[in-house]
Chimera marker file (.cmm) of the C-alpha trace (Angstrom):
<marker_set name="trace">
<marker id="1" x="-43.890" y="26.734" z="-81.991" r="1" g="1" b="0" radius="0.5"/>
<marker id="2" x="-42.249" y="28.938" z="-84.310" r="1" g="1" b="0" radius="0.5"/>
<marker id="3" x="-45.230" y="30.406" z="-85.972" r="1" g="1" b="0" radius="0.5"/>
<marker id="4" x="-45.617" y="31.969" z="-82.110" r="1" g="1" b="0" radius="0.5"/>
<marker id="5" x="-41.613" y="32.623" z="-82.172" r="1" g="1" b="0" radius="0.5"/>
<marker id="6" x="-42.167" y="34.590" z="-85.528" r="1" g="1" b="0" radius="0.5"/>
<marker id="7" x="-44.877" y="36.158" z="-83.814" r="1" g="1" b="0" radius="0.5"/>
<marker id="8" x="-43.350" y="37.134" z="-80.316" r="1" g="1" b="0" radius="0.5"/>
<marker id="9" x="-40.165" y="38.391" z="-82.693" r="1" g="1" b="0" radius="0.5"/>
<marker id="10" x="-41.932" y="40.874" z="-85.144" r="1" g="1" b="0" radius="0.5"/>
<marker id="11" x="-43.280" y="42.437" z="-81.895" r="1" g="1" b="0" radius="0.5"/>
<marker id="12" x="-40.519" y="42.683" z="-79.574" r="1" g="1" b="0" radius="0.5"/>
<marker id="13" x="-41.398" y="41.082" z="-77.306" r="1" g="1" b="0" radius="0.5"/>
<marker id="14" x="-39.431" y="38.394" z="-76.981" r="1" g="1" b="0" radius="0.5"/>
<marker id="15" x="-37.684" y="39.906" z="-73.891" r="1" g="1" b="0" radius="0.5"/>
<marker id="16" x="-40.799" y="39.745" z="-71.765" r="1" g="1" b="0" radius="0.5"/>
<marker id="17" x="-40.770" y="36.240" z="-72.105" r="1" g="1" b="0" radius="0.5"/>
<marker id="18" x="-38.972" y="35.095" z="-69.066" r="1" g="1" b="0" radius="0.5"/>
<marker id="19" x="-40.120" y="31.625" z="-67.284" r="1" g="1" b="0" radius="0.5"/>
<marker id="20" x="-41.444" y="33.331" z="-64.261" r="1" g="1" b="0" radius="0.5"/>
<marker id="21" x="-43.243" y="35.831" z="-66.419" r="1" g="1" b="0" radius="0.5"/>
<marker id="22" x="-44.800" y="33.308" z="-68.565" r="1" g="1" b="0" radius="0.5"/>
<marker id="23" x="-45.698" y="30.655" z="-66.504" r="1" g="1" b="0" radius="0.5"/>
<marker id="24" x="-47.705" y="33.405" z="-64.186" r="1" g="1" b="0" radius="0.5"/>
<marker id="25" x="-49.450" y="34.394" z="-67.427" r="1" g="1" b="0" radius="0.5"/>
<marker id="26" x="-50.379" y="30.433" z="-67.909" r="1" g="1" b="0" radius="0.5"/>
<marker id="27" x="-51.704" y="30.237" z="-64.785" r="1" g="1" b="0" radius="0.5"/>
<marker id="28" x="-53.292" y="33.439" z="-65.759" r="1" g="1" b="0" radius="0.5"/>
<marker id="29" x="-55.237" y="32.146" z="-68.545" r="1" g="1" b="0" radius="0.5"/>
<marker id="30" x="-56.328" y="28.797" z="-66.666" r="1" g="1" b="0" radius="0.5"/>
<marker id="31" x="-57.608" y="30.835" z="-63.540" r="1" g="1" b="0" radius="0.5"/>
<marker id="32" x="-59.687" y="32.452" z="-66.581" r="1" g="1" b="0" radius="0.5"/>
<marker id="33" x="-60.433" y="29.220" z="-68.424" r="1" g="1" b="0" radius="0.5"/>
<marker id="34" x="-61.926" y="28.147" z="-65.161" r="1" g="1" b="0" radius="0.5"/>
<marker id="35" x="-64.200" y="31.415" z="-63.861" r="1" g="1" b="0" radius="0.5"/>
<marker id="36" x="-66.197" y="30.212" z="-67.457" r="1" g="1" b="0" radius="0.5"/>
<marker id="37" x="-67.371" y="26.925" z="-65.152" r="1" g="1" b="0" radius="0.5"/>
<marker id="38" x="-67.433" y="28.742" z="-61.977" r="1" g="1" b="0" radius="0.5"/>
<marker id="39" x="-70.666" y="28.116" z="-60.157" r="1" g="1" b="0" radius="0.5"/>
<marker id="40" x="-71.645" y="25.263" z="-62.842" r="1" g="1" b="0" radius="0.5"/>
<marker id="41" x="-71.925" y="21.439" z="-61.624" r="1" g="1" b="0" radius="0.5"/>
<marker id="42" x="-69.855" y="18.502" z="-63.206" r="1" g="1" b="0" radius="0.5"/>
<marker id="43" x="-72.331" y="17.913" z="-65.465" r="1" g="1" b="0" radius="0.5"/>
<marker id="44" x="-74.010" y="21.425" z="-66.436" r="1" g="1" b="0" radius="0.5"/>
<marker id="45" x="-70.384" y="22.192" z="-67.368" r="1" g="1" b="0" radius="0.5"/>
<marker id="46" x="-70.648" y="20.212" z="-70.726" r="1" g="1" b="0" radius="0.5"/>
<marker id="47" x="-73.845" y="22.956" z="-70.728" r="1" g="1" b="0" radius="0.5"/>
<marker id="48" x="-71.820" y="26.063" z="-70.105" r="1" g="1" b="0" radius="0.5"/>
<marker id="49" x="-69.204" y="25.369" z="-72.714" r="1" g="1" b="0" radius="0.5"/>
<marker id="50" x="-71.308" y="25.104" z="-75.410" r="1" g="1" b="0" radius="0.5"/>
<marker id="51" x="-72.868" y="28.390" z="-74.697" r="1" g="1" b="0" radius="0.5"/>
<marker id="52" x="-70.067" y="29.598" z="-73.998" r="1" g="1" b="0" radius="0.5"/>
<marker id="53" x="-67.904" y="28.213" z="-76.886" r="1" g="1" b="0" radius="0.5"/>
<marker id="54" x="-66.152" y="31.132" z="-78.353" r="1" g="1" b="0" radius="0.5"/>
<marker id="55" x="-64.705" y="32.272" z="-74.778" r="1" g="1" b="0" radius="0.5"/>
<marker id="56" x="-63.557" y="28.245" z="-73.665" r="1" g="1" b="0" radius="0.5"/>
<marker id="57" x="-62.076" y="28.509" z="-77.428" r="1" g="1" b="0" radius="0.5"/>
<marker id="58" x="-60.165" y="31.574" z="-76.181" r="1" g="1" b="0" radius="0.5"/>
<marker id="59" x="-59.116" y="30.808" z="-72.968" r="1" g="1" b="0" radius="0.5"/>
<marker id="60" x="-57.786" y="27.542" z="-74.416" r="1" g="1" b="0" radius="0.5"/>
<marker id="61" x="-56.049" y="29.172" z="-76.882" r="1" g="1" b="0" radius="0.5"/>
<marker id="62" x="-54.252" y="31.323" z="-74.367" r="1" g="1" b="0" radius="0.5"/>
<marker id="63" x="-53.575" y="28.549" z="-71.956" r="1" g="1" b="0" radius="0.5"/>
<marker id="64" x="-51.885" y="26.890" z="-75.245" r="1" g="1" b="0" radius="0.5"/>
<marker id="65" x="-50.177" y="29.904" z="-76.676" r="1" g="1" b="0" radius="0.5"/>
<marker id="66" x="-48.604" y="30.658" z="-73.531" r="1" g="1" b="0" radius="0.5"/>
<marker id="67" x="-47.337" y="27.210" z="-72.699" r="1" g="1" b="0" radius="0.5"/>
<marker id="68" x="-46.045" y="27.707" z="-76.014" r="1" g="1" b="0" radius="0.5"/>
<marker id="69" x="-44.397" y="31.401" z="-75.095" r="1" g="1" b="0" radius="0.5"/>
<marker id="70" x="-42.711" y="28.913" z="-72.285" r="1" g="1" b="0" radius="0.5"/>
<marker id="71" x="-41.251" y="25.926" z="-74.150" r="1" g="1" b="0" radius="0.5"/>
<marker id="72" x="-39.785" y="29.096" z="-76.237" r="1" g="1" b="0" radius="0.5"/>
<marker id="73" x="-38.468" y="30.664" z="-73.622" r="1" g="1" b="0" radius="0.5"/>
<marker id="74" x="-36.567" y="27.225" z="-72.489" r="1" g="1" b="0" radius="0.5"/>
<marker id="75" x="-35.861" y="25.718" z="-75.516" r="1" g="1" b="0" radius="0.5"/>
<marker id="76" x="-38.053" y="23.013" z="-74.454" r="1" g="1" b="0" radius="0.5"/>
<marker id="77" x="-39.299" y="21.023" z="-77.720" r="1" g="1" b="0" radius="0.5"/>
<marker id="78" x="-43.167" y="21.050" z="-76.793" r="1" g="1" b="0" radius="0.5"/>
<marker id="79" x="-43.555" y="17.183" z="-78.856" r="1" g="1" b="0" radius="0.5"/>
<marker id="80" x="-40.754" y="15.402" z="-77.014" r="1" g="1" b="0" radius="0.5"/>
<marker id="81" x="-41.742" y="17.141" z="-74.010" r="1" g="1" b="0" radius="0.5"/>
<marker id="82" x="-45.840" y="16.044" z="-74.480" r="1" g="1" b="0" radius="0.5"/>
<marker id="83" x="-44.063" y="12.104" z="-75.443" r="1" g="1" b="0" radius="0.5"/>
<marker id="84" x="-41.968" y="11.344" z="-72.366" r="1" g="1" b="0" radius="0.5"/>
<marker id="85" x="-44.395" y="12.614" z="-70.338" r="1" g="1" b="0" radius="0.5"/>
<marker id="86" x="-47.388" y="10.262" z="-72.164" r="1" g="1" b="0" radius="0.5"/>
<marker id="87" x="-44.654" y="7.439" z="-71.782" r="1" g="1" b="0" radius="0.5"/>
<marker id="88" x="-44.251" y="8.067" z="-67.776" r="1" g="1" b="0" radius="0.5"/>
<marker id="89" x="-47.688" y="8.144" z="-67.662" r="1" g="1" b="0" radius="0.5"/>
<marker id="90" x="-48.328" y="4.509" z="-68.946" r="1" g="1" b="0" radius="0.5"/>
<marker id="91" x="-46.370" y="3.134" z="-66.663" r="1" g="1" b="0" radius="0.5"/>
<marker id="92" x="-47.534" y="5.387" z="-63.329" r="1" g="1" b="0" radius="0.5"/>
<marker id="93" x="-51.299" y="4.678" z="-64.575" r="1" g="1" b="0" radius="0.5"/>
<marker id="94" x="-51.183" y="1.325" z="-65.917" r="1" g="1" b="0" radius="0.5"/>
<marker id="95" x="-54.305" y="-0.198" z="-68.021" r="1" g="1" b="0" radius="0.5"/>
<marker id="96" x="-55.182" y="-3.154" z="-65.688" r="1" g="1" b="0" radius="0.5"/>
<marker id="97" x="-54.713" y="-1.160" z="-62.443" r="1" g="1" b="0" radius="0.5"/>
<marker id="98" x="-56.443" y="2.328" z="-63.165" r="1" g="1" b="0" radius="0.5"/>
<marker id="99" x="-59.025" y="1.799" z="-66.013" r="1" g="1" b="0" radius="0.5"/>
<marker id="100" x="-62.139" y="3.711" z="-65.298" r="1" g="1" b="0" radius="0.5"/>
<marker id="101" x="-60.674" y="4.935" z="-61.448" r="1" g="1" b="0" radius="0.5"/>
<marker id="102" x="-59.453" y="8.119" z="-60.408" r="1" g="1" b="0" radius="0.5"/>
<marker id="103" x="-56.963" y="6.590" z="-58.179" r="1" g="1" b="0" radius="0.5"/>
<marker id="104" x="-53.786" y="8.209" z="-57.903" r="1" g="1" b="0" radius="0.5"/>
<marker id="105" x="-50.806" y="6.451" z="-58.904" r="1" g="1" b="0" radius="0.5"/>
<marker id="106" x="-49.254" y="5.808" z="-56.010" r="1" g="1" b="0" radius="0.5"/>
<marker id="107" x="-52.053" y="4.610" z="-54.288" r="1" g="1" b="0" radius="0.5"/>
<marker id="108" x="-53.380" y="2.358" z="-57.332" r="1" g="1" b="0" radius="0.5"/>
<marker id="109" x="-52.923" y="-1.695" z="-55.900" r="1" g="1" b="0" radius="0.5"/>
<link id1="1" id2="2" r="1" g="1" b="0" radius="0.2"/>
<link id1="2" id2="3" r="1" g="1" b="0" radius="0.2"/>
<link id1="3" id2="4" r="1" g="1" b="0" radius="0.2"/>
<link id1="4" id2="5" r="1" g="1" b="0" radius="0.2"/>
<link id1="5" id2="6" r="1" g="1" b="0" radius="0.2"/>
<link id1="6" id2="7" r="1" g="1" b="0" radius="0.2"/>
<link id1="7" id2="8" r="1" g="1" b="0" radius="0.2"/>
<link id1="8" id2="9" r="1" g="1" b="0" radius="0.2"/>
<link id1="9" id2="10" r="1" g="1" b="0" radius="0.2"/>
<link id1="10" id2="11" r="1" g="1" b="0" radius="0.2"/>
<link id1="11" id2="12" r="1" g="1" b="0" radius="0.2"/>
<link id1="12" id2="13" r="1" g="1" b="0" radius="0.2"/>
<link id1="13" id2="14" r="1" g="1" b="0" radius="0.2"/>
<link id1="14" id2="15" r="1" g="1" b="0" radius="0.2"/>
<link id1="15" id2="16" r="1" g="1" b="0" radius="0.2"/>
<link id1="16" id2="17" r="1" g="1" b="0" radius="0.2"/>
<link id1="17" id2="18" r="1" g="1" b="0" radius="0.2"/>
<link id1="18" id2="19" r="1" g="1" b="0" radius="0.2"/>
<link id1="19" id2="20" r="1" g="1" b="0" radius="0.2"/>
<link id1="20" id2="21" r="1" g="1" b="0" radius="0.2"/>
<link id1="21" id2="22" r="1" g="1" b="0" radius="0.2"/>
<link id1="22" id2="23" r="1" g="1" b="0" radius="0.2"/>
<link id1="23" id2="24" r="1" g="1" b="0" radius="0.2"/>
<link id1="24" id2="25" r="1" g="1" b="0" radius="0.2"/>
<link id1="25" id2="26" r="1" g="1" b="0" radius="0.2"/>
<link id1="26" id2="27" r="1" g="1" b="0" radius="0.2"/>
<link id1="27" id2="28" r="1" g="1" b="0" radius="0.2"/>
<link id1="28" id2="29" r="1" g="1" b="0" radius="0.2"/>
<link id1="29" id2="30" r="1" g="1" b="0" radius="0.2"/>
<link id1="30" id2="31" r="1" g="1" b="0" radius="0.2"/>
<link id1="31" id2="32" r="1" g="1" b="0" radius="0.2"/>
<link id1="32" id2="33" r="1" g="1" b="0" radius="0.2"/>
<link id1="33" id2="34" r="1" g="1" b="0" radius="0.2"/>
<link id1="34" id2="35" r="1" g="1" b="0" radius="0.2"/>
<link id1="35" id2="36" r="1" g="1" b="0" radius="0.2"/>
<link id1="36" id2="37" r="1" g="1" b="0" radius="0.2"/>
<link id1="37" id2="38" r="1" g="1" b="0" radius="0.2"/>
<link id1="38" id2="39" r="1" g="1" b="0" radius="0.2"/>
<link id1="39" id2="40" r="1" g="1" b="0" radius="0.2"/>
<link id1="40" id2="41" r="1" g="1" b="0" radius="0.2"/>
<link id1="41" id2="42" r="1" g="1" b="0" radius="0.2"/>
<link id1="42" id2="43" r="1" g="1" b="0" radius="0.2"/>
<link id1="43" id2="44" r="1" g="1" b="0" radius="0.2"/>
<link id1="44" id2="45" r="1" g="1" b="0" radius="0.2"/>
<link id1="45" id2="46" r="1" g="1" b="0" radius="0.2"/>
<link id1="46" id2="47" r="1" g="1" b="0" radius="0.2"/>
<link id1="47" id2="48" r="1" g="1" b="0" radius="0.2"/>
<link id1="48" id2="49" r="1" g="1" b="0" radius="0.2"/>
<link id1="49" id2="50" r="1" g="1" b="0" radius="0.2"/>
<link id1="50" id2="51" r="1" g="1" b="0" radius="0.2"/>
<link id1="51" id2="52" r="1" g="1" b="0" radius="0.2"/>
<link id1="52" id2="53" r="1" g="1" b="0" radius="0.2"/>
<link id1="53" id2="54" r="1" g="1" b="0" radius="0.2"/>
<link id1="54" id2="55" r="1" g="1" b="0" radius="0.2"/>
<link id1="55" id2="56" r="1" g="1" b="0" radius="0.2"/>
<link id1="56" id2="57" r="1" g="1" b="0" radius="0.2"/>
<link id1="57" id2="58" r="1" g="1" b="0" radius="0.2"/>
<link id1="58" id2="59" r="1" g="1" b="0" radius="0.2"/>
<link id1="59" id2="60" r="1" g="1" b="0" radius="0.2"/>
<link id1="60" id2="61" r="1" g="1" b="0" radius="0.2"/>
<link id1="61" id2="62" r="1" g="1" b="0" radius="0.2"/>
<link id1="62" id2="63" r="1" g="1" b="0" radius="0.2"/>
<link id1="63" id2="64" r="1" g="1" b="0" radius="0.2"/>
<link id1="64" id2="65" r="1" g="1" b="0" radius="0.2"/>
<link id1="65" id2="66" r="1" g="1" b="0" radius="0.2"/>
<link id1="66" id2="67" r="1" g="1" b="0" radius="0.2"/>
<link id1="67" id2="68" r="1" g="1" b="0" radius="0.2"/>
<link id1="68" id2="69" r="1" g="1" b="0" radius="0.2"/>
<link id1="69" id2="70" r="1" g="1" b="0" radius="0.2"/>
<link id1="70" id2="71" r="1" g="1" b="0" radius="0.2"/>
<link id1="71" id2="72" r="1" g="1" b="0" radius="0.2"/>
<link id1="72" id2="73" r="1" g="1" b="0" radius="0.2"/>
<link id1="73" id2="74" r="1" g="1" b="0" radius="0.2"/>
<link id1="74" id2="75" r="1" g="1" b="0" radius="0.2"/>
<link id1="75" id2="76" r="1" g="1" b="0" radius="0.2"/>
<link id1="76" id2="77" r="1" g="1" b="0" radius="0.2"/>
<link id1="77" id2="78" r="1" g="1" b="0" radius="0.2"/>
<link id1="78" id2="79" r="1" g="1" b="0" radius="0.2"/>
<link id1="79" id2="80" r="1" g="1" b="0" radius="0.2"/>
<link id1="80" id2="81" r="1" g="1" b="0" radius="0.2"/>
<link id1="81" id2="82" r="1" g="1" b="0" radius="0.2"/>
<link id1="82" id2="83" r="1" g="1" b="0" radius="0.2"/>
<link id1="83" id2="84" r="1" g="1" b="0" radius="0.2"/>
<link id1="84" id2="85" r="1" g="1" b="0" radius="0.2"/>
<link id1="85" id2="86" r="1" g="1" b="0" radius="0.2"/>
<link id1="86" id2="87" r="1" g="1" b="0" radius="0.2"/>
<link id1="87" id2="88" r="1" g="1" b="0" radius="0.2"/>
<link id1="88" id2="89" r="1" g="1" b="0" radius="0.2"/>
<link id1="89" id2="90" r="1" g="1" b="0" radius="0.2"/>
<link id1="90" id2="91" r="1" g="1" b="0" radius="0.2"/>
<link id1="91" id2="92" r="1" g="1" b="0" radius="0.2"/>
<link id1="92" id2="93" r="1" g="1" b="0" radius="0.2"/>
<link id1="93" id2="94" r="1" g="1" b="0" radius="0.2"/>
<link id1="94" id2="95" r="1" g="1" b="0" radius="0.2"/>
<link id1="95" id2="96" r="1" g="1" b="0" radius="0.2"/>
<link id1="96" id2="97" r="1" g="1" b="0" radius="0.2"/>
<link id1="97" id2="98" r="1" g="1" b="0" radius="0.2"/>
<link id1="98" id2="99" r="1" g="1" b="0" radius="0.2"/>
<link id1="99" id2="100" r="1" g="1" b="0" radius="0.2"/>
<link id1="100" id2="101" r="1" g="1" b="0" radius="0.2"/>
<link id1="101" id2="102" r="1" g="1" b="0" radius="0.2"/>
<link id1="102" id2="103" r="1" g="1" b="0" radius="0.2"/>
<link id1="103" id2="104" r="1" g="1" b="0" radius="0.2"/>
<link id1="104" id2="105" r="1" g="1" b="0" radius="0.2"/>
<link id1="105" id2="106" r="1" g="1" b="0" radius="0.2"/>
<link id1="106" id2="107" r="1" g="1" b="0" radius="0.2"/>
<link id1="107" id2="108" r="1" g="1" b="0" radius="0.2"/>
<link id1="108" id2="109" r="1" g="1" b="0" radius="0.2"/>
</marker_set>
């Protein structure tokens, strides 16, 4: 987070990194990642990921960088946010109820 914060500061871009702007940019970059796989089947998408590896890597990096920019703009500690969310998910999706299943936590029995 600090390295990206320095990158943004050196370019005087923090003024543009509002929660609204960065959340929109994050969504746009995620859509660009999805666009690479548009019209490919689920299994075929593995081949597409290999064939278009550089483009996939670039888009994944853009998504992560905008997530970091959002955290920097809103004073979120990304590591702590991830760890906290993983704890919540572990409670919502206990292994014995969800292993090998795609059922939403509200429908697990």
